C-alpha positions in Angstrom: 105.5 24.2 104.4 107.6 25.3 107.1 109.0 22.6 109.1 107.7 23.9 112.7 104.1 23.9 110.9 104.6 20.7 109.6 105.4 19.0 113.1 102.6 20.7 114.7 100.4 19.1 112.1 101.9 15.7 112.8 101.4 16.3 116.3 97.7 17.1 116.0 97.1 14.4 113.8 98.9 11.7 115.8 97.1 12.9 118.8 93.6 12.2 117.3 94.7 8.8 116.2 96.2 8.2 119.7 93.3 9.4 121.8 90.0 9.4 119.5 90.9 5.9 117.8 91.7 4.5 121.6 88.3 5.4 122.7 86.7 4.1 119.6 87.0 0.0 120.6 84.5 0.8 123.5 82.5 2.8 121.0 81.8 0.1 119.1 81.4 -2.2 121.7 78.5 0.0 122.6 77.1 0.5 119.1 77.2 -3.4 118.4 74.4 -3.6 121.6 72.0 -2.9 119.2 73.8 -2.7 115.3 75.2 -6.0 113.7 78.9 -5.4 113.2 78.8 -4.7 109.4 75.6 -2.6 109.7 76.9 -0.4 112.2 80.6 -0.4 110.0 78.2 0.5 106.9 76.3 3.3 108.2 79.6 4.9 110.0 81.7 5.5 107.1 78.9 5.3 104.6 77.7 8.6 106.3 80.8 10.0 107.4 82.3 9.6 104.0 79.1 11.0 102.3 79.1 13.9 104.6 82.7 14.4 104.2 82.4 14.4 100.4 79.7 16.8 100.4 81.6 19.4 102.4 84.8 19.0 100.2 83.0 19.3 96.7 80.6 22.1 97.9 84.3 23.7 98.8 85.5 23.3 95.1 87.5 20.2 95.5 87.9 18.0 92.5 85.7 14.7 92.2 88.0 11.4 92.2 88.6 10.2 88.6 87.5 6.7 87.8 90.9 5.0 88.5 90.9 7.1 92.0 87.7 5.8 92.8 88.9 2.2 92.2 91.8 2.8 94.3 89.6 4.3 97.0 87.1 1.1 96.7 90.4 -1.3 97.2 91.5 0.7 100.1 88.0 1.0 102.0 87.6 -3.0 101.4 91.0 -3.6 103.2 90.7 -0.7 106.0 87.2 -0.1 107.1 85.5 -3.4 105.9 88.1 -6.3 106.2 90.3 -4.0 109.2 87.4 -2.5 111.3 84.6 -4.5 110.3 86.5 -7.8 111.3 87.3 -6.2 114.7 83.8 -5.2 115.4 82.6 -8.5 114.7 85.0 -10.4 117.1 84.3 -7.7 119.8 81.0 -9.2 119.8 82.8 -12.3 122.1 85.8 -10.2 123.6 86.4 -6.9 125.4 87.3 -3.8 123.7 90.6 -4.0 125.8 91.7 -7.5 124.4 91.0 -6.0 120.7 92.6 -3.3 121.0 95.8 -5.0 122.4 95.7 -7.5 119.2 95.4 -4.7 116.9 98.7 -3.1 118.6 100.7 -5.5 116.1 100.0 -3.5 113.0 103.2 -1.8 112.9 104.9 -5.2 112.7 102.4 -6.2 109.8 103.5 -2.6 108.1 107.0 -3.5 108.3 106.5 -6.9 106.5 104.2 -5.5 103.9 106.6 -2.4 103.4 109.0 -5.0 101.9 106.9 -5.5 99.1 107.4 -2.0 97.8 111.2 -2.1 98.3 111.7 -1.3 102.1 114.5 -3.5 103.7 113.5 -4.8 107.2 116.3 -4.0 109.3 118.0 -6.2 111.9 116.5 -4.2 114.6 113.0 -4.3 112.8 113.3 -8.2 112.6 113.9 -8.0 116.3 110.7 -6.0 117.0 108.5 -8.4 114.4 109.9 -11.5 116.9 109.1 -9.8 120.0 105.8 -8.4 119.1 104.9 -12.2 118.0 105.9 -13.5 121.2 103.3 -11.2 122.7 100.8 -12.3 120.6 101.2 -16.1 121.4 101.4 -14.9 125.3 97.9 -13.5 124.2 96.5 -16.6 122.8 97.8 -19.1 125.0 97.8 -17.8 128.2 95.2 -14.6 128.3 91.7 -14.2 127.5 91.9 -15.4 123.8 93.3 -18.8 125.3 91.5 -21.5 123.1 89.7 -18.9 120.9 91.6 -19.4 118.2 89.1 -18.1 115.7 89.0 -14.6 117.3 92.8 -14.6 117.6 93.1 -15.6 113.9 90.5 -12.8 112.9 92.3 -10.0 114.8 95.5 -10.9 113.1 93.6 -10.7 110.0 92.3 -7.5 110.8 95.5 -6.2 111.8 97.1 -7.7 108.4 94.4 -6.3 106.2 94.5 -2.7 107.8 98.0 -2.7 107.3 98.5 -3.8 103.7 95.7 -1.2 102.9 97.7 1.4 104.7 101.1 0.9 102.9 99.3 -0.1 99.7 97.6 3.0 99.5 100.7 5.4 99.3 101.5 3.4 95.7 97.9 3.6 94.2 96.3 6.6 92.5 94.3 8.2 95.0 92.3 11.6 95.4 94.3 14.6 97.2 93.9 15.8 100.5 90.7 14.8 102.5 88.9 13.8 99.3 91.1 10.6 99.6 89.4 9.9 103.1 86.2 10.7 102.2 86.1 8.3 99.0 87.7 5.5 101.0 85.4 6.1 103.9 82.1 6.0 101.3 83.5 3.3 99.2 84.3 1.1 102.4 80.8 2.0 103.8 78.9 0.5 101.0 81.0 -2.2 100.6 80.1 -3.0 104.0 76.7 -2.8 103.7 77.0 -5.6 101.0 78.9 -7.7 103.4 76.1 -7.3 105.8 73.2 -8.3 103.2 75.5 -11.1 102.1 76.0 -12.4 105.9 71.7 -11.9 106.6 72.4 -9.0 109.3 69.3 -7.1 109.7 68.6 -3.8 110.8 68.0 -3.7 114.5 64.2 -3.3 115.7 65.2 -1.6 118.5 68.2 0.8 119.3 69.3 1.7 122.4 70.2 5.8 123.2 73.7 4.5 124.3 74.4 2.6 120.6 72.9 5.7 119.0 75.3 8.0 121.0 78.1 5.5 120.1 77.4 5.7 116.2 77.7 9.5 116.3 80.8 9.5 118.1 82.1 7.0 115.3 80.7 8.9 112.8 82.3 12.1 113.6 84.9 11.8 115.7 86.2 8.4 115.1 85.8 8.4 111.1 85.6 12.4 110.1 88.1 13.5 112.2 90.7 10.8 113.3 90.4 8.6 109.6 91.2 11.8 107.9 94.0 12.9 110.1 95.3 9.0 109.7 94.7 9.6 105.9 96.7 12.8 106.2 99.8 11.1 108.2 99.9 8.3 105.9 100.8 11.1 102.8 103.1 13.0 105.1 104.8 10.6 107.2 106.3 6.9 106.9 103.4 4.6 107.4 104.9 2.9 110.5 104.8 6.1 112.0 101.5 7.0 110.9 100.4 3.7 112.5 102.2 4.5 115.8 98.8 5.1 117.1 98.4 1.5 117.8 101.3 2.0 120.3 99.0 4.0 122.4 95.3 3.0 121.6 95.8 -0.4 123.8 96.7 1.8 126.7 93.8 4.1 126.1 91.4 1.3 125.8 92.4 -0.6 128.8 91.8 2.9 130.8 88.6 3.8 129.3 87.2 0.0 129.2 88.1 -0.1 133.0 86.5 3.0 133.9 83.6 3.1 131.8 82.8 -0.2 131.2 84.5 -2.2 134.2 86.5 -4.9 131.9 88.5 -7.0 133.7 92.1 -7.0 132.3 94.1 -10.3 133.3 97.6 -10.1 134.2 99.0 -11.6 131.3 97.0 -9.2 129.1 99.3 -6.9 130.7 102.5 -8.4 130.2 101.5 -9.4 126.5 101.0 -5.7 126.1 104.2 -4.8 127.6 105.8 -7.5 125.1 104.2 -6.3 122.0 104.8 -2.6 122.8 108.2 -3.2 123.1 108.3 -4.9 119.7 106.5 -2.0 118.5 108.7 0.0 119.8 111.9 -1.2 118.1 110.2 -1.3 114.5 109.1 2.2 114.8 112.5 3.4 116.2 114.5 1.5 113.5 115.0 4.9 111.7 115.2 8.5 112.6 113.5 9.5 109.4 110.0 10.4 110.4 108.8 13.0 107.8 109.9 12.6 103.9 110.9 15.3 101.7 108.9 18.2 101.7 108.3 18.0 97.9 105.6 15.8 99.3 103.9 17.8 101.4 
């Protein structure tokens, strides 16, 4: 693939993860007004994955093998379920802006988990990790999460799970192209429905129009478009570049939350955001390598 076309695809995919995923935090908040968190996650990813799977099979794409389904199920557990599902649960108690701010630590976790597969963490990355942890400490001791250590822990757990799944997915058998995204979403959605049943969640008796609209946004744009773009990025750029959406998502979430949901942002949250983003910037710019060898494309 020509380098110019490659960079255009990267820019387009990053734009999807930046803008769409930055808005999904508010969409999740509206969706869980009616749907229990794991019911919402299960419906979102099962429908999105099934639709994309049917479309791809209709266009002649090969079905995943048993080994590939196994890999897709593991990634589906780590990303949609433990990652997105945990965030959705925590958003019952915290604002969409604060949830997005905590998830901004994902590139820091990715730098740590990448070391399990031979990535040597540089001094610049260690500095970024340390600064990012200071930002997390500020958020947990002086911001909206002050005293709510369970929510803080769950948000860090969600970011770590998402990061581990993102890094690990590059080292396991996975269907090629968008079929990988379809199988991961489908498996993740079905596992989330099992979690929902285990937690005793019930289908809502009444569903507001706003919740239905939010679910539709999450299925089509948040999952079929943005999740597929993220999957493509993971296999065409470094994991920490693919996760750079977390550098922008909190800003988008802040703006969307204030404009459309009148969310209140404390001064300490702005300070924590600035500190975390400095740490993420140092991690993401620790190397100039953004695109791997063209043989991978």
